[in-house]
Backbone as numpy.savetxt, mean C-alpha at the origin, in Angstrom:
# Nx Ny Nz CAx CAy CAz Cx Cy Cz
20.95 36.52 13.53 21.14 35.17 14.12 19.68 34.77 14.24
18.78 35.48 14.82 17.43 34.92 14.96 16.82 34.60 13.60
17.08 35.31 12.53 16.46 34.96 11.27 17.04 33.52 10.79
18.35 33.36 11.04 18.94 32.01 10.86 18.35 30.80 11.46
18.04 30.88 12.71 17.28 30.00 13.43 15.83 29.82 13.08
15.29 30.69 12.45 13.93 30.62 12.03 13.84 29.74 10.86
14.99 30.11 9.80 15.06 29.38 8.59 15.33 27.98 9.04
16.21 27.78 9.88 16.55 26.27 10.25 15.22 25.53 10.63
14.35 26.32 11.57 13.38 25.69 12.14 12.33 25.20 11.09
12.18 26.17 10.04 11.22 26.07 9.16 11.71 24.86 8.06
13.32 24.93 8.05 13.73 23.71 7.17 13.44 22.39 7.80
13.68 22.44 9.10 13.36 20.94 9.70 11.97 20.71 9.53
11.14 21.58 9.98 9.64 21.26 9.58 9.29 20.53 8.33
9.88 21.34 7.33 9.64 20.96 5.86 10.33 19.35 5.88
11.46 19.32 6.26 12.00 17.77 6.03 11.16 16.63 6.80
10.74 17.28 7.98 9.92 16.26 8.66 8.62 16.01 8.17
8.02 16.83 7.43 6.72 16.83 6.47 7.06 15.83 5.27
8.07 15.87 4.71 8.63 15.11 3.36 8.72 13.75 3.97
9.57 13.72 5.24 10.05 12.48 5.73 8.66 11.60 5.93
7.77 12.11 6.72 6.57 11.48 6.94 5.86 10.97 5.75
5.79 11.72 4.73 5.11 11.40 3.44 5.99 9.96 2.86
7.22 10.23 2.84 8.11 9.05 2.19 7.81 7.86 3.27
7.84 8.11 4.50 7.49 6.78 5.40 6.20 6.08 5.42
5.33 7.09 4.98 3.84 6.45 4.82 3.97 5.76 3.43
4.49 6.21 2.50 4.53 5.82 1.11 5.35 4.27 1.35
6.30 4.32 2.04 7.02 3.05 2.13 6.12 1.93 2.94
5.10 2.53 3.76 4.38 1.57 4.56 3.46 0.89 3.52
2.97 1.62 2.65 2.02 1.31 1.69 2.72 0.27 0.82
3.87 0.43 0.36 4.56 -0.33 -0.68 5.00 -1.67 0.01
5.39 -1.52 1.36 5.87 -2.68 2.03 4.60 -3.75 2.30
3.34 -3.22 2.38 2.10 -3.94 2.43 1.98 -4.66 1.27
1.96 -3.74 0.23 1.69 -4.33 -1.21 2.69 -5.69 -1.32
3.84 -5.51 -1.09 4.81 -6.66 -1.22 4.42 -7.85 -0.60
4.19 -7.60 0.78 3.60 -8.63 1.65 2.50 -9.38 1.11
1.41 -8.68 0.68 0.25 -9.16 0.03 0.51 -10.01 -1.24
1.39 -9.44 -2.11 1.77 -10.35 -3.33 2.42 -11.61 -2.87
3.18 -11.76 -1.66 3.78 -12.85 -1.29 2.98 -13.92 -0.77
1.67 -13.32 -0.20 0.79 -14.14 0.26 0.02 -14.78 -0.84
-0.34 -14.04 -1.83 -0.83 -14.56 -3.21 -0.01 -15.65 -3.77
1.26 -15.46 -4.02 1.96 -16.37 -4.52 2.30 -17.48 -3.79
2.21 -17.49 -2.38 2.33 -18.65 -1.36 1.03 -19.49 -1.69
-0.17 -18.95 -1.75 -1.49 -19.49 -2.01 -1.54 -20.27 -3.12
-0.89 -19.79 -4.28 -0.81 -20.38 -5.82 0.28 -21.50 -5.41
1.39 -21.36 -4.86 2.31 -22.62 -4.77 1.74 -23.67 -3.91
0.84 -23.42 -2.96 0.43 -24.53 -2.21 -0.84 -25.01 -2.51
-1.41 -24.57 -3.46 -2.70 -25.06 -4.09 -3.92 -24.39 -3.47
-3.82 -23.32 -2.51 -4.86 -22.84 -1.83 -5.70 -21.93 -2.77
-5.30 -21.47 -3.67 -5.72 -20.43 -4.57 -5.87 -21.04 -5.94
-7.31 -20.98 -6.61 -7.41 -21.58 -7.92 -6.88 -20.32 -8.85
-7.05 -20.55 -10.24 -6.66 -19.84 -11.20 -7.48 -18.57 -11.11
-8.83 -18.74 -11.11 -9.63 -17.47 -11.01 -9.62 -16.72 -9.66
-9.35 -17.24 -8.55 -9.19 -16.54 -7.59 -7.99 -15.86 -7.65
-6.96 -16.38 -8.08 -5.43 -15.73 -8.15 -5.79 -14.44 -9.31
-6.44 -14.68 -10.17 -6.41 -13.71 -11.12 -7.43 -12.46 -10.79
-8.44 -12.72 -9.74 -9.28 -11.70 -9.15 -8.35 -10.94 -8.28
-7.42 -11.73 -7.23 -6.57 -10.92 -6.33 -5.46 -10.14 -7.08
-4.89 -10.51 -7.98 -4.11 -9.85 -9.08 -4.57 -8.62 -9.54
-6.07 -8.59 -9.87 -6.55 -7.39 -10.52 -6.85 -6.38 -9.26
-7.04 -7.00 -8.28 -7.45 -5.96 -7.14 -5.98 -5.44 -6.62
-4.83 -6.13 -6.99 -3.62 -5.40 -6.35 -3.22 -4.34 -7.56
-3.57 -4.63 -8.72 -3.36 -3.68 -9.85 -4.14 -2.42 -9.62
-5.26 -2.63 -9.12 -6.13 -1.41 -8.94 -5.68 -0.58 -7.69
-5.07 -1.44 -6.80 -4.26 -0.44 -5.48 -3.20 0.14 -6.15
-2.47 -0.45 -6.69 -1.14 0.35 -7.37 -1.57 1.43 -8.31
-2.54 1.36 -9.10 -3.06 2.36 -10.08 -3.44 3.58 -9.04
-4.20 3.40 -7.97 -4.55 4.36 -7.02 -3.53 4.82 -6.50
-2.62 4.26 -5.97 -1.39 4.74 -5.41 -0.57 5.57 -6.24
-0.37 5.17 -7.47 0.36 6.09 -8.47 -0.44 7.42 -8.72
-1.68 7.24 -8.96 -2.49 8.56 -9.06 -2.47 9.40 -7.78
-2.54 8.72 -6.59 -2.38 9.68 -5.40 -1.00 10.24 -5.42
0.02 9.75 -5.83 1.20 10.34 -5.71 1.75 11.28 -6.94
0.85 11.34 -8.02 1.00 12.09 -9.15 1.37 13.48 -9.04
0.86 14.17 -7.74 1.17 15.45 -7.64 2.45 15.57 -6.65
3.01 14.51 -6.31 4.13 14.67 -5.44 4.00 14.40 -3.95
2.77 14.34 -3.56 2.63 14.13 -2.15 1.46 13.17 -1.94
1.34 12.63 -0.77 0.32 11.77 -0.47 -0.60 12.28 0.82
-1.78 12.80 0.56 -2.56 13.56 1.63 -2.96 12.51 2.39
-3.60 12.89 3.76 -4.00 11.98 4.72 -5.22 11.24 4.21
-6.26 11.98 3.43 -7.28 11.26 2.88 -6.90 10.15 1.84
-5.80 10.59 0.92 -5.52 9.45 0.16 -4.91 8.34 0.83
-4.15 8.51 1.87 -3.49 7.43 2.65 -4.67 6.62 3.26
-5.50 7.27 3.74 -6.73 6.32 4.35 -7.34 5.58 3.33
-7.49 5.98 2.15 -8.26 5.45 1.11 -7.42 4.15 0.65
-6.18 4.23 0.51 -5.32 3.17 0.18 -5.08 2.34 1.22
-5.17 2.67 2.31 -5.13 1.61 3.47 -6.44 0.92 3.53
-7.50 1.47 3.41 -8.71 0.78 3.16 -9.02 -0.12 1.97
-8.42 0.20 1.04 -8.39 -0.77 -0.16 -7.38 -2.05 0.31
-6.26 -1.73 0.87 -5.44 -2.83 1.25 -6.08 -3.77 2.23
-6.65 -2.91 3.23 -7.50 -4.01 4.17 -8.44 -4.87 3.63
-9.34 -4.22 2.63 -10.20 -5.16 1.99 -9.50 -6.32 1.16
-8.33 -5.94 0.29 -7.65 -7.02 -0.40 -6.98 -8.00 0.65
-6.49 -7.64 1.79 -5.94 -8.47 2.67 -7.19 -9.50 3.12
-8.25 -9.02 3.50 -9.32 -9.98 3.93 -9.72 -10.70 2.69
-9.78 -10.16 1.48 -10.06 -11.20 0.23 -9.10 -12.28 0.18
-7.75 -12.00 0.40 -6.81 -12.82 0.31 -6.97 -14.00 1.28
-7.25 -13.60 2.58 -7.63 -14.62 3.62 -8.66 -15.50 3.43
-9.81 -14.75 2.93 -11.03 -15.45 2.55 -10.88 -16.62 1.56
-10.24 -16.10 0.36 -10.05 -17.05 -0.55 -8.94 -18.18 -0.20
-8.07 -17.80 0.34 -7.03 -19.03 0.71 -7.69 -19.98 1.56
-8.77 -19.61 2.47 -9.23 -20.61 3.59 -10.48 -20.95 3.29
-10.91 -21.08 1.85 -12.51 -21.29 1.31 -12.68 -22.85 1.00
-11.59 -23.87 1.33 -11.58 -25.12 1.23 -11.68 -25.48 -0.26
-11.42 -24.52 -1.17 -11.53 -25.07 -2.61 -9.96 -25.05 -3.02
-9.76 -26.36 -3.38 -8.23 -26.55 -3.78 -8.27 -26.64 -5.27
-6.85 -26.27 -5.74 -6.58 -26.25 -7.16 -6.27 -27.65 -7.57
């Protein structure tokens, strides 16, 4: 019986770690979607020029490529997660800066 509970405990811990990885990946993905919406909204409102939009889209592609590379081994390490979040922080600041620079399309 003791062995059964030990196996159940280990199984629960593994499930928790997998769930945390998936939850963190979801957070990164949801943020990507929100940033894309901000870019499209900037294009629709005329706040972003063609060159600014192209630059922001390239930045989003780089983040997506980095995310795919980070998940290529099946897990997202804390270091990879922090790196992705820093990239997204910079992209978010770039979106804000370019949308509010008073250059109209």
